[in-house]
PDB file of N, CA, C and O in Angstrom, chain B, residues numbered from 101:
ATOM      1  N   UNK B 101      98.901  84.474 135.552  1.00  0.00           N
ATOM      2  CA  UNK B 101      99.545  85.804 134.478  1.00  0.00           C
ATOM      3  C   UNK B 101      98.337  86.122 133.830  1.00  0.00           C
ATOM      4  O   UNK B 101      97.408  85.340 133.627  1.00  0.00           O
ATOM      5  N   UNK B 102      98.412  87.664 133.421  1.00  0.00           N
ATOM      6  CA  UNK B 102      97.315  88.020 132.295  1.00  0.00           C
ATOM      7  C   UNK B 102      98.246  88.623 131.149  1.00  0.00           C
ATOM      8  O   UNK B 102      99.475  88.551 131.122  1.00  0.00           O
ATOM      9  N   UNK B 103      97.431  89.222 130.223  1.00  0.00           N
ATOM     10  CA  UNK B 103      97.968  89.491 129.133  1.00  0.00           C
ATOM     11  C   UNK B 103      97.014  90.624 128.596  1.00  0.00           C
ATOM     12  O   UNK B 103      95.844  90.775 128.949  1.00  0.00           O
ATOM     13  N   UNK B 104      97.686  91.380 127.705  1.00  0.00           N
ATOM     14  CA  UNK B 104      97.150  92.481 126.853  1.00  0.00           C
ATOM     15  C   UNK B 104      97.474  92.446 125.388  1.00  0.00           C
ATOM     16  O   UNK B 104      98.615  92.220 124.984  1.00  0.00           O
ATOM     17  N   UNK B 105      96.732  92.612 124.817  1.00  0.00           N
ATOM     18  CA  UNK B 105      97.063  92.540 123.220  1.00  0.00           C
ATOM     19  C   UNK B 105      95.842  93.550 122.510  1.00  0.00           C
ATOM     20  O   UNK B 105      94.702  93.765 122.922  1.00  0.00           O
ATOM     21  N   UNK B 106      96.427  93.993 121.481  1.00  0.00           N
ATOM     22  CA  UNK B 106      95.695  95.022 120.645  1.00  0.00           C
ATOM     23  C   UNK B 106      95.684  94.167 119.143  1.00  0.00           C
ATOM     24  O   UNK B 106      96.660  93.599 118.654  1.00  0.00           O
ATOM     25  N   UNK B 107      94.404  94.235 118.601  1.00  0.00           N
ATOM     26  CA  UNK B 107      94.138  93.830 117.197  1.00  0.00           C
ATOM     27  C   UNK B 107      93.399  94.849 116.430  1.00  0.00           C
ATOM     28  O   UNK B 107      92.564  95.522 117.032  1.00  0.00           O
ATOM     29  N   UNK B 108      93.579  95.017 115.338  1.00  0.00           N
ATOM     30  CA  UNK B 108      92.880  95.743 114.161  1.00  0.00           C
ATOM     31  C   UNK B 108      92.060  94.908 113.467  1.00  0.00           C
ATOM     32  O   UNK B 108      92.547  93.881 112.993  1.00  0.00           O
ATOM     33  N   UNK B 109      90.661  95.207 113.288  1.00  0.00           N
ATOM     34  CA  UNK B 109      89.996  94.341 112.636  1.00  0.00           C
ATOM     35  C   UNK B 109      89.001  95.336 111.554  1.00  0.00           C
ATOM     36  O   UNK B 109      88.607  96.460 111.864  1.00  0.00           O
ATOM     37  N   UNK B 110      88.762  94.786 110.496  1.00  0.00           N
ATOM     38  CA  UNK B 110      87.593  95.550 109.459  1.00  0.00           C
ATOM     39  C   UNK B 110      86.123  95.209 110.098  1.00  0.00           C
ATOM     40  O   UNK B 110      85.744  94.039 110.142  1.00  0.00           O
ATOM     41  N   UNK B 111      85.374  96.200 110.553  1.00  0.00           N
ATOM     42  CA  UNK B 111      84.118  95.543 111.073  1.00  0.00           C
ATOM     43  C   UNK B 111      82.864  96.621 110.906  1.00  0.00           C
ATOM     44  O   UNK B 111      83.136  97.793 110.645  1.00  0.00           O
ATOM     45  N   UNK B 112      81.619  96.236 111.047  1.00  0.00           N
ATOM     46  CA  UNK B 112      80.725  96.827 110.512  1.00  0.00           C
ATOM     47  C   UNK B 112      79.927  97.688 111.886  1.00  0.00           C
ATOM     48  O   UNK B 112      79.199  98.681 111.855  1.00  0.00           O
ATOM     49  N   UNK B 113      80.408  96.845 113.066  1.00  0.00           N
ATOM     50  CA  UNK B 113      79.798  97.617 114.247  1.00  0.00           C
ATOM     51  C   UNK B 113      80.572  97.038 115.374  1.00  0.00           C
ATOM     52  O   UNK B 113      81.326  96.071 115.258  1.00  0.00           O
ATOM     53  N   UNK B 114      80.306  97.782 116.631  1.00  0.00           N
ATOM     54  CA  UNK B 114      81.275  97.169 117.823  1.00  0.00           C
ATOM     55  C   UNK B 114      81.589  95.728 118.247  1.00  0.00           C
ATOM     56  O   UNK B 114      82.633  95.117 118.476  1.00  0.00           O
ATOM     57  N   UNK B 115      80.145  95.387 118.265  1.00  0.00           N
ATOM     58  CA  UNK B 115      79.769  93.680 118.341  1.00  0.00           C
ATOM     59  C   UNK B 115      80.862  92.972 117.313  1.00  0.00           C
ATOM     60  O   UNK B 115      81.705  92.144 117.661  1.00  0.00           O
ATOM     61  N   UNK B 116      80.659  93.490 115.943  1.00  0.00           N
ATOM     62  CA  UNK B 116      81.396  92.820 115.012  1.00  0.00           C
ATOM     63  C   UNK B 116      82.860  92.851 115.443  1.00  0.00           C
ATOM     64  O   UNK B 116      83.579  91.852 115.467  1.00  0.00           O
ATOM     65  N   UNK B 117      83.191  93.933 115.739  1.00  0.00           N
ATOM     66  CA  UNK B 117      84.922  94.061 115.776  1.00  0.00           C
ATOM     67  C   UNK B 117      85.044  93.332 117.263  1.00  0.00           C
ATOM     68  O   UNK B 117      86.147  92.803 117.403  1.00  0.00           O
ATOM     69  N   UNK B 118      84.344  93.216 118.170  1.00  0.00           N
ATOM     70  CA  UNK B 118      84.809  92.555 119.405  1.00  0.00           C
ATOM     71  C   UNK B 118      84.718  90.712 118.988  1.00  0.00           C
ATOM     72  O   UNK B 118      85.466  89.814 119.373  1.00  0.00           O
ATOM     73  N   UNK B 119      83.802  90.658 118.298  1.00  0.00           N
ATOM     74  CA  UNK B 119      83.613  89.039 117.920  1.00  0.00           C
ATOM     75  C   UNK B 119      85.169  88.589 117.071  1.00  0.00           C
ATOM     76  O   UNK B 119      85.938  87.667 117.341  1.00  0.00           O
ATOM     77  N   UNK B 120      85.261  89.708 115.892  1.00  0.00           N
ATOM     78  CA  UNK B 120      86.499  89.461 115.266  1.00  0.00           C
ATOM     79  C   UNK B 120      87.403  89.555 115.622  1.00  0.00           C
ATOM     80  O   UNK B 120      88.141  88.817 114.969  1.00  0.00           O
ATOM     81  N   UNK B 121      88.146  90.283 116.667  1.00  0.00           N
ATOM     82  CA  UNK B 121      89.074  90.257 117.780  1.00  0.00           C
ATOM     83  C   UNK B 121      89.083  89.074 118.632  1.00  0.00           C
ATOM     84  O   UNK B 121      90.123  88.449 118.842  1.00  0.00           O
ATOM     85  N   UNK B 122      88.210  88.821 119.015  1.00  0.00           N
ATOM     86  CA  UNK B 122      88.044  87.577 119.873  1.00  0.00           C
ATOM     87  C   UNK B 122      88.495  86.306 119.002  1.00  0.00           C
ATOM     88  O   UNK B 122      89.181  85.445 119.553  1.00  0.00           O
ATOM     89  N   UNK B 123      88.179  86.189 117.848  1.00  0.00           N
ATOM     90  CA  UNK B 123      88.413  84.879 116.965  1.00  0.00           C
ATOM     91  C   UNK B 123      90.020  84.827 116.932  1.00  0.00           C
ATOM     92  O   UNK B 123      90.728  83.873 117.256  1.00  0.00           O
ATOM     93  N   UNK B 124      90.498  86.333 116.369  1.00  0.00           N
ATOM     94  CA  UNK B 124      91.792  86.475 115.982  1.00  0.00           C
ATOM     95  C   UNK B 124      92.590  86.104 117.242  1.00  0.00           C
ATOM     96  O   UNK B 124      93.460  85.274 116.979  1.00  0.00           O
ATOM     97  N   UNK B 125      92.550  86.478 118.551  1.00  0.00           N
ATOM     98  CA  UNK B 125      93.116  86.081 119.698  1.00  0.00           C
ATOM     99  C   UNK B 125      93.311  84.779 120.099  1.00  0.00           C
ATOM    100  O   UNK B 125      94.379  84.234 120.377  1.00  0.00           O
ATOM    101  N   UNK B 126      91.846  84.176 120.111  1.00  0.00           N
ATOM    102  CA  UNK B 126      91.858  82.780 120.282  1.00  0.00           C
ATOM    103  C   UNK B 126      92.388  81.742 119.483  1.00  0.00           C
ATOM    104  O   UNK B 126      92.619  80.641 119.983  1.00  0.00           O
ATOM    105  N   UNK B 127      92.626  82.006 118.165  1.00  0.00           N
ATOM    106  CA  UNK B 127      93.246  81.418 117.358  1.00  0.00           C
ATOM    107  C   UNK B 127      94.916  81.600 117.650  1.00  0.00           C
ATOM    108  O   UNK B 127      95.637  80.843 117.000  1.00  0.00           O
ATOM    109  N   UNK B 128      95.370  82.254 118.291  1.00  0.00           N
ATOM    110  CA  UNK B 128      96.924  82.480 118.406  1.00  0.00           C
ATOM    111  C   UNK B 128      97.128  81.583 119.514  1.00  0.00           C
ATOM    112  O   UNK B 128      96.490  81.403 120.551  1.00  0.00           O
ATOM    113  N   UNK B 129      98.316  80.995 118.979  1.00  0.00           N
ATOM    114  CA  UNK B 129      98.806  79.689 120.129  1.00  0.00           C
ATOM    115  C   UNK B 129      99.037  80.244 121.371  1.00  0.00           C
ATOM    116  O   UNK B 129      98.951  79.486 122.337  1.00  0.00           O
ATOM    117  N   UNK B 130      99.375  81.669 121.595  1.00  0.00           N
ATOM    118  CA  UNK B 130     100.101  81.918 122.811  1.00  0.00           C
ATOM    119  C   UNK B 130      98.728  82.260 123.715  1.00  0.00           C
ATOM    120  O   UNK B 130      98.805  82.378 124.938  1.00  0.00           O
ATOM    121  N   UNK B 131      97.667  82.385 123.103  1.00  0.00           N
ATOM    122  CA  UNK B 131      96.557  82.479 124.191  1.00  0.00           C
ATOM    123  C   UNK B 131      95.495  81.141 124.308  1.00  0.00           C
ATOM    124  O   UNK B 131      94.287  81.110 124.540  1.00  0.00           O
ATOM    125  N   UNK B 132      96.436  80.104 124.058  1.00  0.00           N
ATOM    126  CA  UNK B 132      95.769  78.827 124.177  1.00  0.00           C
ATOM    127  C   UNK B 132      95.855  78.355 125.458  1.00  0.00           C
ATOM    128  O   UNK B 132      96.879  78.740 126.023  1.00  0.00           O
ATOM    129  N   UNK B 133      95.287  77.799 125.980  1.00  0.00           N
ATOM    130  CA  UNK B 133      94.967  77.065 127.101  1.00  0.00           C
ATOM    131  C   UNK B 133      96.504  76.108 127.746  1.00  0.00           C
ATOM    132  O   UNK B 133      96.866  75.261 126.929  1.00  0.00           O
ATOM    133  N   UNK B 134      97.065  76.145 128.583  1.00  0.00           N
ATOM    134  CA  UNK B 134      98.137  75.341 129.208  1.00  0.00           C
ATOM    135  C   UNK B 134      97.512  73.746 129.786  1.00  0.00           C
ATOM    136  O   UNK B 134      96.605  73.658 130.614  1.00  0.00           O
ATOM    137  N   UNK B 135      98.061  72.815 129.287  1.00  0.00           N
ATOM    138  CA  UNK B 135      97.451  71.467 129.905  1.00  0.00           C
ATOM    139  C   UNK B 135      97.432  71.276 131.358  1.00  0.00           C
ATOM    140  O   UNK B 135      98.471  71.339 132.016  1.00  0.00           O
ATOM    141  N   UNK B 136      96.318  71.051 131.867  1.00  0.00           N
ATOM    142  CA  UNK B 136      95.949  70.823 133.078  1.00  0.00           C
ATOM    143  C   UNK B 136      95.318  72.193 133.898  1.00  0.00           C
ATOM    144  O   UNK B 136      94.981  72.158 135.081  1.00  0.00           O
ATOM    145  N   UNK B 137      95.244  73.204 133.169  1.00  0.00           N
ATOM    146  CA  UNK B 137      94.911  74.658 133.543  1.00  0.00           C
ATOM    147  C   UNK B 137      93.556  74.868 132.804  1.00  0.00           C
ATOM    148  O   UNK B 137      93.191  74.133 131.886  1.00  0.00           O
ATOM    149  N   UNK B 138      92.802  75.980 133.296  1.00  0.00           N
ATOM    150  CA  UNK B 138      91.563  76.328 132.462  1.00  0.00           C
ATOM    151  C   UNK B 138      92.102  77.186 131.613  1.00  0.00           C
ATOM    152  O   UNK B 138      93.022  77.948 131.911  1.00  0.00           O
ATOM    153  N   UNK B 139      91.553  77.112 130.489  1.00  0.00           N
ATOM    154  CA  UNK B 139      91.410  78.370 129.203  1.00  0.00           C
ATOM    155  C   UNK B 139      91.430  79.514 129.903  1.00  0.00           C
ATOM    156  O   UNK B 139      90.811  79.766 130.936  1.00  0.00           O
ATOM    157  N   UNK B 140      92.201  80.228 129.269  1.00  0.00           N
ATOM    158  CA  UNK B 140      92.312  82.009 129.453  1.00  0.00           C
ATOM    159  C   UNK B 140      90.998  82.469 129.482  1.00  0.00           C
ATOM    160  O   UNK B 140      90.243  81.989 128.636  1.00  0.00           O
ATOM    161  N   UNK B 141      90.545  83.310 130.279  1.00  0.00           N
ATOM    162  CA  UNK B 141      89.551  84.308 130.262  1.00  0.00           C
ATOM    163  C   UNK B 141      89.843  85.442 129.288  1.00  0.00           C
ATOM    164  O   UNK B 141      90.916  86.045 129.280  1.00  0.00           O
ATOM    165  N   UNK B 142      88.866  85.687 128.499  1.00  0.00           N
ATOM    166  CA  UNK B 142      89.158  86.948 127.297  1.00  0.00           C
ATOM    167  C   UNK B 142      88.113  87.933 127.775  1.00  0.00           C
ATOM    168  O   UNK B 142      87.145  87.681 128.493  1.00  0.00           O
ATOM    169  N   UNK B 143      88.437  88.989 127.304  1.00  0.00           N
ATOM    170  CA  UNK B 143      87.514  90.142 127.367  1.00  0.00           C
ATOM    171  C   UNK B 143      88.210  91.228 126.742  1.00  0.00           C
ATOM    172  O   UNK B 143      89.420  91.246 126.517  1.00  0.00           O
ATOM    173  N   UNK B 144      87.137  92.402 126.394  1.00  0.00           N
ATOM    174  CA  UNK B 144      87.552  93.200 125.440  1.00  0.00           C
ATOM    175  C   UNK B 144      87.390  94.578 126.108  1.00  0.00           C
ATOM    176  O   UNK B 144      86.255  94.906 126.453  1.00  0.00           O
ATOM    177  N   UNK B 145      88.464  95.446 126.330  1.00  0.00           N
ATOM    178  CA  UNK B 145      88.637  96.334 127.175  1.00  0.00           C
ATOM    179  C   UNK B 145      87.913  97.570 126.435  1.00  0.00           C
ATOM    180  O   UNK B 145      86.955  98.201 126.880  1.00  0.00           O
ATOM    181  N   UNK B 146      88.599  97.787 125.168  1.00  0.00           N
ATOM    182  CA  UNK B 146      88.271  99.151 124.140  1.00  0.00           C
ATOM    183  C   UNK B 146      88.054  98.701 122.945  1.00  0.00           C
ATOM    184  O   UNK B 146      88.537  97.641 122.546  1.00  0.00           O
ATOM    185  N   UNK B 147      87.338  99.423 122.278  1.00  0.00           N
ATOM    186  CA  UNK B 147      86.825  99.291 121.032  1.00  0.00           C
ATOM    187  C   UNK B 147      87.151 100.515 120.359  1.00  0.00           C
ATOM    188  O   UNK B 147      86.431 101.373 120.869  1.00  0.00           O
ATOM    189  N   UNK B 148      87.867 101.028 119.476  1.00  0.00           N
ATOM    190  CA  UNK B 148      87.883 102.535 118.873  1.00  0.00           C
ATOM    191  C   UNK B 148      87.966 102.319 117.486  1.00  0.00           C
ATOM    192  O   UNK B 148      88.646 101.487 116.884  1.00  0.00           O
ATOM    193  N   UNK B 149      87.079 103.291 116.990  1.00  0.00           N
ATOM    194  CA  UNK B 149      86.779 103.484 115.442  1.00  0.00           C
ATOM    195  C   UNK B 149      87.945 104.375 114.910  1.00  0.00           C
ATOM    196  O   UNK B 149      88.200 105.417 115.512  1.00  0.00           O
ATOM    197  N   UNK B 150      88.743 103.973 113.687  1.00  0.00           N
ATOM    198  CA  UNK B 150      89.825 105.038 113.258  1.00  0.00           C
ATOM    199  C   UNK B 150      89.580 104.982 111.892  1.00  0.00           C
ATOM    200  O   UNK B 150      88.990 104.013 111.416  1.00  0.00           O
ATOM    201  N   UNK B 151      89.962 105.904 111.208  1.00  0.00           N
ATOM    202  CA  UNK B 151      89.866 106.217 109.750  1.00  0.00           C
ATOM    203  C   UNK B 151      91.025 105.500 109.018  1.00  0.00           C
ATOM    204  O   UNK B 151      90.881 105.252 107.821  1.00  0.00           O
ATOM    205  N   UNK B 152      91.894 105.233 109.506  1.00  0.00           N
ATOM    206  CA  UNK B 152      93.302 104.802 108.858  1.00  0.00           C
ATOM    207  C   UNK B 152      93.716 103.576 109.883  1.00  0.00           C
ATOM    208  O   UNK B 152      93.511 103.734 111.086  1.00  0.00           O
ATOM    209  N   UNK B 153      94.314 102.321 109.379  1.00  0.00           N
ATOM    210  CA  UNK B 153      94.675 101.355 109.915  1.00  0.00           C
ATOM    211  C   UNK B 153      95.746 101.833 110.409  1.00  0.00           C
ATOM    212  O   UNK B 153      96.439 102.518 109.657  1.00  0.00           O
ATOM    213  N   UNK B 154      96.197 101.612 111.816  1.00  0.00           N
ATOM    214  CA  UNK B 154      97.271 102.137 112.756  1.00  0.00           C
ATOM    215  C   UNK B 154      98.163 100.771 112.846  1.00  0.00           C
ATOM    216  O   UNK B 154      97.766  99.607 112.817  1.00  0.00           O
ATOM    217  N   UNK B 155      99.348 101.223 112.951  1.00  0.00           N
ATOM    218  CA  UNK B 155     100.654  99.980 113.264  1.00  0.00           C
ATOM    219  C   UNK B 155     100.065  99.368 114.554  1.00  0.00           C
ATOM    220  O   UNK B 155      99.795 100.138 115.476  1.00  0.00           O
ATOM    221  N   UNK B 156      99.933  98.571 114.636  1.00  0.00           N
ATOM    222  CA  UNK B 156      99.666  97.508 115.927  1.00  0.00           C
ATOM    223  C   UNK B 156     101.088  96.339 115.951  1.00  0.00           C
ATOM    224  O   UNK B 156     101.489  95.653 115.011  1.00  0.00           O
ATOM    225  N   UNK B 157     101.556  96.405 117.153  1.00  0.00           N
ATOM    226  CA  UNK B 157     102.458  95.212 117.443  1.00  0.00           C
ATOM    227  C   UNK B 157     101.922  93.827 117.596  1.00  0.00           C
ATOM    228  O   UNK B 157     101.181  93.622 118.557  1.00  0.00           O
ATOM    229  N   UNK B 158     102.143  93.042 116.939  1.00  0.00           N
ATOM    230  CA  UNK B 158     101.264  91.858 117.036  1.00  0.00           C
ATOM    231  C   UNK B 158     101.460  90.818 118.215  1.00  0.00           C
ATOM    232  O   UNK B 158     100.828  89.766 118.305  1.00  0.00           O
ATOM    233  N   UNK B 159     102.445  91.270 119.127  1.00  0.00           N
ATOM    234  CA  UNK B 159     102.698  90.366 120.302  1.00  0.00           C
ATOM    235  C   UNK B 159     102.038  90.627 121.570  1.00  0.00           C
ATOM    236  O   UNK B 159     101.517  91.725 121.764  1.00  0.00           O
ATOM    237  N   UNK B 160     102.015  89.655 122.500  1.00  0.00           N
ATOM    238  CA  UNK B 160     101.125  89.934 123.549  1.00  0.00           C
ATOM    239  C   UNK B 160     102.100  90.266 124.878  1.00  0.00           C
ATOM    240  O   UNK B 160     103.268  89.908 125.025  1.00  0.00           O
ATOM    241  N   UNK B 161     101.356  90.981 125.713  1.00  0.00           N
ATOM    242  CA  UNK B 161     102.365  91.885 126.794  1.00  0.00           C
ATOM    243  C   UNK B 161     101.697  91.126 128.198  1.00  0.00           C
ATOM    244  O   UNK B 161     100.577  91.414 128.619  1.00  0.00           O
ATOM    245  N   UNK B 162     102.561  90.146 128.809  1.00  0.00           N
ATOM    246  CA  UNK B 162     102.165  89.585 129.968  1.00  0.00           C
ATOM    247  C   UNK B 162     102.558  90.043 131.414  1.00  0.00           C
ATOM    248  O   UNK B 162     103.773  90.158 131.580  1.00  0.00           O
ATOM    249  N   UNK B 163     101.996  90.242 132.174  1.00  0.00           N
ATOM    250  CA  UNK B 163     102.030  90.767 133.706  1.00  0.00           C
ATOM    251  C   UNK B 163     101.427  89.651 134.409  1.00  0.00           C
ATOM    252  O   UNK B 163     100.647  88.781 134.023  1.00  0.00           O
ATOM    253  N   UNK B 164     102.072  89.922 135.742  1.00  0.00           N
ATOM    254  CA  UNK B 164     101.378  89.151 137.063  1.00  0.00           C
ATOM    255  C   UNK B 164      99.666  89.688 137.210  1.00  0.00           C
ATOM    256  O   UNK B 164      99.316  90.851 137.014  1.00  0.00           O
ATOM    257  N   UNK B 165      98.890  88.743 137.530  1.00  0.00           N
ATOM    258  CA  UNK B 165      97.685  89.113 137.579  1.00  0.00           C
ATOM    259  C   UNK B 165      97.358  89.699 138.849  1.00  0.00           C
ATOM    260  O   UNK B 165      96.219  90.115 139.063  1.00  0.00           O
TER     261      UNK B 165
END
């Protein structure tokens, strides 16, 4: 299984935004590893600078890998 998730963070750079988003996702129980399985691989596909904080659904979208 794979998943997609969007997070909004306040950051001073792209690298800072990536780091903060990864911390948020890793802290979510849904992104934790399952006993006996390797921890999920996480990566960031897009970082977008916005002027106003957009509404983002907090959930995960799971799909077959």
